[in-house]
Structures are given as C-alpha cells and as structure tokens.
DSSP file (Angstrom, degrees, kcal/mol; ACC not computed):
  #  RESIDUE AA STRUCTURE BP1 BP2  ACC     N-H-->O    O-->H-N    N-H-->O    O-->H-N    TCO  KAPPA ALPHA  PHI   PSI    X-CA   Y-CA   Z-CA
    1    1 A M              0   0    0      0, 0.0     2,-0.5     0, 0.0     0, 0.0   0.000 360.0 360.0 360.0 135.8  154.7  120.7  128.0
    2    2 A I        -     0   0    0      1,-0.0     2,-0.0     4,-0.0     0, 0.0  -0.737 360.0-128.9 -89.6 127.9  151.4  118.8  128.3
    3    3 A S     >  -     0   0    0     -2,-0.5     4,-2.5     1,-0.1     5,-0.2  -0.335  20.8-114.7 -70.9 157.7  151.7  115.2  129.4
    4    4 A E  H  > S+     0   0    0      1,-0.2     4,-2.4     2,-0.2     5,-0.2   0.858 117.1  54.9 -60.2 -35.7  149.9  112.5  127.4
    5    5 A E  H  > S+     0   0    0      2,-0.2     4,-2.1     1,-0.2    -1,-0.2   0.932 110.5  43.8 -64.9 -46.0  147.7  111.8  130.4
    6    6 A N  H  > S+     0   0    0      2,-0.2     4,-2.4     1,-0.2    -2,-0.2   0.883 112.3  53.6 -65.5 -38.3  146.6  115.4  130.7
    7    7 A K  H  X S+     0   0    0     -4,-2.5     4,-2.2     2,-0.2    -2,-0.2   0.925 109.9  47.0 -62.1 -45.3  146.1  115.7  127.0
    8    8 A A  H  X S+     0   0    0     -4,-2.4     4,-2.1     1,-0.2    -1,-0.2   0.889 111.5  52.0 -63.4 -39.6  143.8  112.6  127.0
    9    9 A G  H  X S+     0   0    0     -4,-2.1     4,-1.5     1,-0.2    -2,-0.2   0.884 109.0  49.9 -63.9 -39.1  141.9  114.0  129.9
   10   10 A E  H  X S+     0   0    0     -4,-2.4     4,-0.7     2,-0.2    -2,-0.2   0.910 109.6  50.9 -65.7 -42.3  141.4  117.2  128.1
   11   11 A E  H >< S+     0   0    0     -4,-2.2     3,-0.9     1,-0.2    -2,-0.2   0.903 109.9  50.2 -61.9 -41.8  140.1  115.4  125.0
   12   12 A N  H >< S+     0   0    0     -4,-2.1     3,-1.3     1,-0.2    -1,-0.2   0.812 102.1  61.4 -67.1 -30.3  137.6  113.4  127.1
   13   13 A S  H 3< S+     0   0    0     -4,-1.5    -1,-0.2     1,-0.3    -2,-0.2   0.695 103.0  51.9 -71.8 -16.1  136.3  116.5  128.8
   14   14 A F  T << S+     0   0    0     -3,-0.9    -1,-0.3    -4,-0.7    -2,-0.2   0.283  81.0 123.0-101.9   9.5  135.1  117.9  125.4
   15   15 A L    <   -     0   0    0     -3,-1.3     2,-0.1    -4,-0.1     5,-0.1  -0.473  66.7-118.4 -68.9 138.7  133.2  114.8  124.4
   16   16 A R    >   -     0   0    0     -2,-0.2     3,-1.9     1,-0.1     4,-0.5  -0.438  32.4-105.7 -69.7 155.9  129.6  115.3  123.5
   17   17 A W  G >  S+     0   0    0      1,-0.3     3,-0.8     2,-0.2     4,-0.2   0.831 121.0  49.6 -56.8 -33.9  127.3  113.4  125.8
   18   18 A Y  G 3  S+     0   0    0      1,-0.2     3,-0.4     2,-0.1    -1,-0.3   0.553  99.8  65.6 -85.4  -5.8  126.5  110.8  123.1
   19   19 A D  G <  S+     0   0    0     -3,-1.9    -1,-0.2     1,-0.2    -2,-0.2   0.506  80.3  80.7 -89.1  -4.4  130.2  110.2  122.3
   20   20 A K  S <  S+     0   0    0     -3,-0.8    -1,-0.2    -4,-0.5    -2,-0.1   0.729  95.3  45.3 -75.2 -20.7  130.9  108.7  125.7
   21   21 A D  S  > S-     0   0    0     -3,-0.4     4,-2.7    -4,-0.2     5,-0.2  -0.991  77.9-143.9-122.5 127.1  129.4  105.3  124.6
   22   22 A P  H  > S+     0   0    0      0, 0.0     4,-2.1     0, 0.0     5,-0.1   0.821 100.6  51.3 -61.9 -31.3  130.5  104.0  121.1
   23   23 A V  H  > S+     0   0    0      2,-0.2     4,-2.2     1,-0.2     5,-0.1   0.933 112.8  44.3 -70.5 -45.5  127.0  102.5  120.5
   24   24 A V  H  > S+     0   0    0      2,-0.2     4,-2.3     1,-0.2     5,-0.2   0.901 113.3  52.3 -65.2 -40.7  125.2  105.7  121.3
   25   25 A S  H  X S+     0   0    0     -4,-2.7     4,-2.2     1,-0.2    -1,-0.2   0.911 109.2  49.0 -61.1 -43.6  127.8  107.7  119.2
   26   26 A K  H  X S+     0   0    0     -4,-2.1     4,-2.6    -5,-0.2    -1,-0.2   0.905 109.1  53.6 -63.0 -41.8  127.2  105.4  116.2
   27   27 A C  H  X S+     0   0    0     -4,-2.2     4,-2.7     1,-0.2    -2,-0.2   0.930 111.5  44.6 -57.9 -47.4  123.4  105.8  116.6
   28   28 A F  H  X S+     0   0    0     -4,-2.3     4,-2.4     2,-0.2    -1,-0.2   0.844 111.1  53.9 -70.1 -32.8  123.7  109.6  116.5
   29   29 A E  H  X S+     0   0    0     -4,-2.2     4,-1.1     2,-0.2    -1,-0.2   0.929 112.3  44.4 -64.0 -44.7  126.2  109.5  113.6
   30   30 A I  H >< S+     0   0    0     -4,-2.6     3,-0.5     1,-0.2     4,-0.4   0.942 114.6  48.7 -64.2 -47.7  123.7  107.4  111.6
   31   31 A M  H >< S+     0   0    0     -4,-2.7     3,-1.1     1,-0.2    -2,-0.2   0.881 107.2  55.5 -62.5 -38.0  120.8  109.6  112.5
   32   32 A E  H 3< S+     0   0    0     -4,-2.4    -1,-0.2     1,-0.2    -2,-0.2   0.827 110.8  46.1 -62.6 -30.3  122.6  112.7  111.7
   33   33 A N  T << S+     0   0    0     -4,-1.1    -1,-0.2    -3,-0.5     2,-0.2   0.339  96.2  84.8-101.1   6.8  123.3  111.4  108.2
   34   34 A I  S <  S-     0   0    0     -3,-1.1     5,-0.0    -4,-0.4    76,-0.0  -0.653  89.5 -85.6-101.7 166.3  119.8  110.1  107.2
   35   35 A D     >  -     0   0    0     -2,-0.2     4,-2.0     1,-0.1     3,-0.4  -0.251  39.5-108.4 -70.3 160.1  117.0  112.1  105.8
   36   36 A D  H  > S+     0   0    0      1,-0.2     4,-2.5     2,-0.2     5,-0.2   0.826 116.1  58.3 -59.3 -36.0  114.7  114.1  108.1
   37   37 A K  H  > S+     0   0    0      1,-0.2     4,-2.3     2,-0.2    -1,-0.2   0.924 108.8  44.9 -61.8 -44.0  111.7  111.7  107.4
   38   38 A K  H  > S+     0   0    0     -3,-0.4     4,-2.5     2,-0.2    -1,-0.2   0.857 110.4  55.2 -69.2 -35.0  113.7  108.7  108.7
   39   39 A K  H  X S+     0   0    0     -4,-2.0     4,-2.7     2,-0.2     5,-0.2   0.949 111.1  44.8 -59.8 -48.0  115.0  110.7  111.7
   40   40 A R  H  X S+     0   0    0     -4,-2.5     4,-2.9     1,-0.2     5,-0.3   0.904 112.0  51.8 -64.2 -41.7  111.4  111.5  112.7
   41   41 A Q  H  X S+     0   0    0     -4,-2.3     4,-2.5    -5,-0.2    -1,-0.2   0.924 112.7  45.6 -60.9 -44.1  110.3  107.9  112.1
   42   42 A T  H  X S+     0   0    0     -4,-2.5     4,-1.8     2,-0.2    -2,-0.2   0.945 115.0  46.4 -64.4 -48.9  113.1  106.6  114.3
   43   43 A A  H  X S+     0   0    0     -4,-2.7     4,-1.2     1,-0.2    -2,-0.2   0.915 114.9  46.8 -61.3 -44.3  112.5  109.2  117.1
   44   44 A T  H  X S+     0   0    0     -4,-2.9     4,-0.6     1,-0.2     3,-0.4   0.913 109.6  54.3 -64.5 -43.5  108.7  108.6  117.0
   45   45 A F  H  < S+     0   0    0     -4,-2.5     4,-0.3    -5,-0.3    -1,-0.2   0.856 117.7  35.2 -58.4 -37.6  109.1  104.8  117.0
   46   46 A L  H  X S+     0   0    0     -4,-1.8     4,-2.3     1,-0.1    -1,-0.2   0.514  91.4  91.0 -99.8  -5.9  111.3  104.9  120.2
   47   47 A M  H  X S+     0   0    0     -4,-1.2     4,-2.2    -3,-0.4     5,-0.2   0.928  89.3  46.3 -58.4 -49.2  109.7  107.8  122.1
   48   48 A D  H  X S+     0   0    0     -4,-0.6     4,-0.8     1,-0.2    -1,-0.2   0.879 111.2  53.8 -61.5 -37.7  107.2  105.6  124.1
   49   49 A E  H >4 S+     0   0    0     -4,-0.3     3,-0.5     1,-0.2     4,-0.2   0.910 108.0  49.8 -64.3 -41.3  110.0  103.1  124.9
   50   50 A I  H >< S+     0   0    0     -4,-2.3     3,-1.6     1,-0.2     6,-0.3   0.943 110.6  48.2 -63.0 -47.7  112.2  105.8  126.3
   51   51 A I  H 3< S+     0   0    0     -4,-2.2    -1,-0.2     1,-0.3     8,-0.2   0.580 100.2  67.0 -76.2  -5.5  109.5  107.3  128.5
   52   52 A S  T << S+     0   0    0     -4,-0.8    -1,-0.3    -3,-0.5    -2,-0.2   0.501  96.7  69.4 -86.0  -2.7  108.5  103.9  129.9
   53   53 A K  S X> S-     0   0    0     -3,-1.6     4,-1.1    -4,-0.2     3,-1.1  -0.750  93.4 -49.7-113.4 159.0  111.9  103.6  131.6
   54   54 A P  T 34 S+     0   0    0      0, 0.0    41,-0.6     0, 0.0    44,-0.1  -0.349 116.9  25.5 -60.6 147.0  113.5  105.5  134.5
   55   55 A P  T >4 S+     0   0    0      0, 0.0     3,-1.0     0, 0.0    -4,-0.1  -0.999 129.3  45.2 -84.2  -5.8  113.7  108.3  135.2
   56   56 A Y  G X4 S+     0   0    0     -3,-1.1     3,-2.2    -6,-0.3     8,-0.1   0.789  96.7  71.7 -71.3 -29.4  110.7  109.0  133.1
   57   57 A S  G 3< S+     0   0    0     -4,-1.1    -1,-0.2     1,-0.3    -6,-0.1   0.735 103.9  43.5 -61.5 -20.6  108.5  106.2  134.3
   58   58 A D  G <  S+     0   0    0     -3,-1.0    -1,-0.3    -5,-0.2     2,-0.3   0.277 101.2  91.2-104.6   9.2  108.1  108.0  137.7
   59   59 A M  S <  S-     0   0    0     -3,-2.2    -3,-0.0    -8,-0.2     0, 0.0  -0.711  76.8-113.7-107.5 156.2  107.5  111.5  136.2
   60   60 A L    >>  -     0   0    0     -2,-0.3     4,-2.1     1,-0.1     3,-0.5  -0.537  34.1-111.8 -77.7 151.7  104.4  113.4  135.2
   61   61 A P  H 3> S+     0   0    0      0, 0.0     4,-2.5     0, 0.0     5,-0.2   0.866 118.6  54.8 -53.1 -38.7  103.9  114.1  131.5
   62   62 A E  H 3> S+     0   0    0      1,-0.2     4,-2.3     2,-0.2     5,-0.2   0.884 107.1  50.1 -63.7 -38.1  104.4  117.8  132.1
   63   63 A E  H <> S+     0   0    0     -3,-0.5     4,-2.3     2,-0.2    -1,-0.2   0.903 110.9  49.0 -66.9 -41.2  107.8  117.2  133.8
   64   64 A I  H  X S+     0   0    0     -4,-2.1     4,-2.3     2,-0.2    -2,-0.2   0.929 111.8  49.0 -62.9 -45.7  109.0  115.0  130.9
   65   65 A F  H  X S+     0   0    0     -4,-2.5     4,-1.7     1,-0.2    -2,-0.2   0.914 111.3  49.3 -62.0 -43.5  107.9  117.6  128.4
   66   66 A E  H  X S+     0   0    0     -4,-2.3     4,-1.1     1,-0.2    -1,-0.2   0.904 111.6  49.0 -62.7 -42.2  109.7  120.4  130.3
   67   67 A L  H  < S+     0   0    0     -4,-2.3     4,-0.3     1,-0.2     3,-0.2   0.903 114.7  45.0 -63.2 -41.8  112.9  118.3  130.6
   68   68 A A  H  < S+     0   0    0     -4,-2.3    -1,-0.2     1,-0.2    -2,-0.2   0.733 124.7  31.3 -77.0 -23.3  112.9  117.5  126.9
   69   69 A T  H  < S+     0   0    0     -4,-1.7    -1,-0.2    -5,-0.2    -2,-0.2   0.332  86.4 104.2-117.9   6.7  112.1  121.0  125.6
   70   70 A G     <  +     0   0    0     -4,-1.1     2,-0.5    -3,-0.2    -2,-0.1   0.844  67.3  70.7 -61.9 -37.5  113.7  123.2  128.3
   71   71 A E        -     0   0    0     -4,-0.3    -4,-0.0     1,-0.1     0, 0.0  -0.709  56.6-177.8 -87.0 128.4  116.7  124.2  126.2
   72   72 A Q        +     0   0    0     -2,-0.5    -1,-0.1     2,-0.0     2,-0.1   0.519  43.7 111.9-103.2  -7.8  115.9  126.6  123.4
   73   73 A K        -     0   0    0      1,-0.1     2,-0.7     2,-0.0     3,-0.2  -0.410  54.9-150.5 -69.6 143.0  119.3  127.0  121.7
   74   74 A K        +     0   0    0      1,-0.1    -1,-0.1    -2,-0.1     3,-0.0  -0.809  52.7 119.4-116.8  89.5  119.6  125.5  118.3
   75   75 A R        +     0   0    0     -2,-0.7     2,-0.3     0, 0.0    -1,-0.1   0.476  57.7  69.9-126.3  -9.9  123.2  124.6  117.8
   76   76 A R  S >  S-     0   0    0     -3,-0.2     3,-1.7     1,-0.1     4,-0.4  -0.775  85.9-113.0-112.4 157.8  123.1  120.8  117.2
   77   77 A W  G >  S+     0   0    0     -2,-0.3     3,-0.9     1,-0.3     4,-0.1   0.841 115.8  53.0 -58.0 -34.8  121.8  118.9  114.2
   78   78 A Y  G >  S+     0   0    0      1,-0.2     3,-0.8     2,-0.1    -1,-0.3   0.567  91.6  75.4 -81.7  -6.6  118.9  117.5  116.2
   79   79 A D  G <  S+     0   0    0     -3,-1.7    -1,-0.2     1,-0.2    -2,-0.2   0.686  84.4  66.0 -74.1 -17.1  117.7  120.8  117.5
   80   80 A Y  G <  S+     0   0    0     -3,-0.9     2,-0.4    -4,-0.4    -1,-0.2   0.518  96.9  55.4 -88.9  -4.9  116.2  121.8  114.1
   81   81 A D  S <> S-     0   0    0     -3,-0.8     4,-2.8     1,-0.1     5,-0.2  -0.988  75.1-146.9-127.0 121.7  113.5  119.1  114.1
   82   82 A E  H  > S+     0   0    0     -2,-0.4     4,-2.4     1,-0.2     5,-0.2   0.876  97.8  47.5 -57.0 -43.8  111.2  119.1  117.2
   83   83 A V  H  > S+     0   0    0      1,-0.2     4,-2.4     2,-0.2    -1,-0.2   0.931 114.2  46.4 -66.2 -45.4  110.7  115.3  117.3
   84   84 A S  H  > S+     0   0    0      1,-0.2     4,-2.7     2,-0.2    -2,-0.2   0.885 112.1  52.3 -63.5 -38.1  114.4  114.6  116.9
   85   85 A R  H  X S+     0   0    0     -4,-2.8     4,-2.7     2,-0.2     5,-0.2   0.925 110.5  46.4 -65.0 -44.7  115.2  117.2  119.6
   86   86 A I  H  X S+     0   0    0     -4,-2.4     4,-2.7    -5,-0.2     5,-0.2   0.933 113.4  50.1 -63.2 -45.0  112.8  115.7  122.1
   87   87 A Y  H  X S+     0   0    0     -4,-2.4     4,-2.5     1,-0.2    -2,-0.2   0.942 113.0  46.1 -56.5 -50.0  114.1  112.2  121.3
   88   88 A A  H  X S+     0   0    0     -4,-2.7     4,-2.7     1,-0.2    -2,-0.2   0.904 113.4  48.4 -63.0 -42.7  117.7  113.3  121.8
   89   89 A E  H  X S+     0   0    0     -4,-2.7     4,-1.7     2,-0.2    -1,-0.2   0.896 111.6  49.4 -67.4 -39.4  117.0  115.2  125.0
   90   90 A L  H  < S+     0   0    0     -4,-2.7     4,-0.4    -5,-0.2    -2,-0.2   0.924 113.7  46.8 -63.0 -42.9  115.0  112.3  126.5
   91   91 A L  H >< S+     0   0    0     -4,-2.5     3,-1.3    -5,-0.2    -2,-0.2   0.906 108.2  56.2 -65.1 -40.9  117.9  110.0  125.6
   92   92 A R  H 3< S+     0   0    0     -4,-2.7    -1,-0.2     1,-0.3    -2,-0.2   0.867 109.4  45.6 -59.6 -37.8  120.4  112.4  127.0
   93   93 A H  T 3< S+     0   0    0     -4,-1.7    -1,-0.3    -5,-0.1    -2,-0.2   0.413  97.0  97.9 -89.0   2.1  118.7  112.4  130.4
   94   94 A S  S <  S-     0   0    0     -3,-1.3    -3,-0.0    -4,-0.4     2,-0.0  -0.322  86.0 -88.2 -81.1 169.5  118.3  108.6  130.5
   95   95 A T     >  -     0   0    0    -41,-0.6     4,-2.7     1,-0.1     5,-0.2  -0.329  38.7-108.5 -71.0 161.6  120.7  106.2  132.3
   96   96 A D  H  > S+     0   0    0      1,-0.2     4,-2.2     2,-0.2     5,-0.2   0.894 120.8  52.5 -57.3 -40.8  123.7  104.9  130.4
   97   97 A E  H  > S+     0   0    0      1,-0.2     4,-2.4     2,-0.2    -1,-0.2   0.924 110.7  45.3 -63.2 -46.2  122.1  101.5  130.2
   98   98 A V  H  > S+     0   0    0      2,-0.2     4,-3.0     1,-0.2     5,-0.3   0.903 110.1  55.7 -65.7 -41.8  118.9  102.9  128.7
   99   99 A R  H  X S+     0   0    0     -4,-2.7     4,-2.2     1,-0.2    -1,-0.2   0.925 111.1  44.0 -54.8 -46.8  120.9  105.1  126.2
  100  100 A K  H  X S+     0   0    0     -4,-2.2     4,-2.2     2,-0.2    -2,-0.2   0.929 114.1  49.5 -66.8 -45.3  122.7  102.0  124.9
  101  101 A E  H  X S+     0   0    0     -4,-2.4     4,-1.9     1,-0.2    -2,-0.2   0.930 114.5  44.1 -59.5 -48.1  119.6   99.9  124.7
  102  102 A I  H  X S+     0   0    0     -4,-3.0     4,-2.5     1,-0.2    -1,-0.2   0.876 111.0  55.1 -67.2 -37.6  117.6  102.5  122.8
  103  103 A S  H  X S+     0   0    0     -4,-2.2     4,-2.6    -5,-0.3    -1,-0.2   0.897 106.8  50.2 -63.3 -40.5  120.5  103.3  120.5
  104  104 A I  H  X S+     0   0    0     -4,-2.2     4,-2.3     1,-0.2    -1,-0.2   0.924 112.2  47.9 -62.3 -43.6  120.8   99.6  119.5
  105  105 A K  H  X S+     0   0    0     -4,-1.9     4,-2.6     2,-0.2    -2,-0.2   0.879 111.2  51.3 -64.5 -37.5  117.0   99.6  118.8
  106  106 A A  H  X S+     0   0    0     -4,-2.5     4,-2.8     2,-0.2     5,-0.2   0.932 109.9  48.5 -65.3 -45.7  117.4  102.8  116.8
  107  107 A I  H  X S+     0   0    0     -4,-2.6     4,-2.4     1,-0.2    -2,-0.2   0.927 113.9  46.9 -60.3 -45.0  120.2  101.5  114.7
  108  108 A T  H  X S+     0   0    0     -4,-2.3     4,-1.6     2,-0.2    -1,-0.2   0.912 112.2  50.5 -63.4 -42.7  118.2   98.3  114.0
  109  109 A F  H  X S+     0   0    0     -4,-2.6     4,-0.8     1,-0.2    -2,-0.2   0.919 111.4  47.9 -61.5 -44.7  115.1  100.3  113.2
  110  110 A I  H >< S+     0   0    0     -4,-2.8     3,-0.8     1,-0.2    -1,-0.2   0.906 110.0  51.8 -64.6 -42.0  117.0  102.5  110.7
  111  111 A Q  H 3< S+     0   0    0     -4,-2.4    -1,-0.2     1,-0.2    -2,-0.2   0.818 109.1  51.8 -63.9 -29.7  118.6   99.5  109.0
  112  112 A D  H 3<        0   0    0     -4,-1.6    -1,-0.2     1,-0.2    -2,-0.2   0.632 360.0 360.0 -81.7 -13.8  115.2   98.0  108.6
  113  113 A L    <<        0   0    0     -3,-0.8    -1,-0.2    -4,-0.8    -2,-0.1   0.498 360.0 360.0 -67.0 360.0  113.7  101.1  107.0
C-alpha cells in the first residue's frame, strides 16, 4: 500500500517545469488556449525582457540561441511555433523569480490584447 506522503511525492515528481509555480502554470494555461497570433505577440513582446536577466545577461547570443533551440523533439504545444518554443525554453532556464515576473507580465499583456 502506498502511503499518502509517497503518493504526493510521486505526483510532484511528474509536474511539468511550469506547473511548479501557480503563476507560471496559469500563464502557460492561458497561452496554450489562445490563438497562435497572440502566442507569438506575447512571446515576442517578452523575449528581450527575458534575455536581459540572468542567466542570459552574461551569455553570448549564440549561447542563448543554442540553449533555446537545443531540443528538437516536438511533443509540447509550444514546440510547434518557433517563437513560442524559444520563449518557453528561455523561460524554463530562467530563475524561479524571473519565471514568475515574466509570467505576470505575459498574463497582463494577453489580457490587454
């Protein structure tokens, strides 16, 4: 029999990276359900902001591009649009603080569209 503690631990180990913070999770839920044009607008609007923060602020453009485009598998909703994929990957490799900050800005930007 699996204890409730082990069961909760197992559930948490299968969380997607953006589900670990409720604000980031909400941002991705909203983005997944809007049309592609709005996804691209949001990603484009926030791309410069993301790369102006650590760890990207200390990286060369080539390093940032490699990090954001290194994975070629297309299994997630954001993998099918290049701009959305780069945005998501940059956000994924950001600090928790930056992820939350950018997600709040993304939600606000989408609501203003």
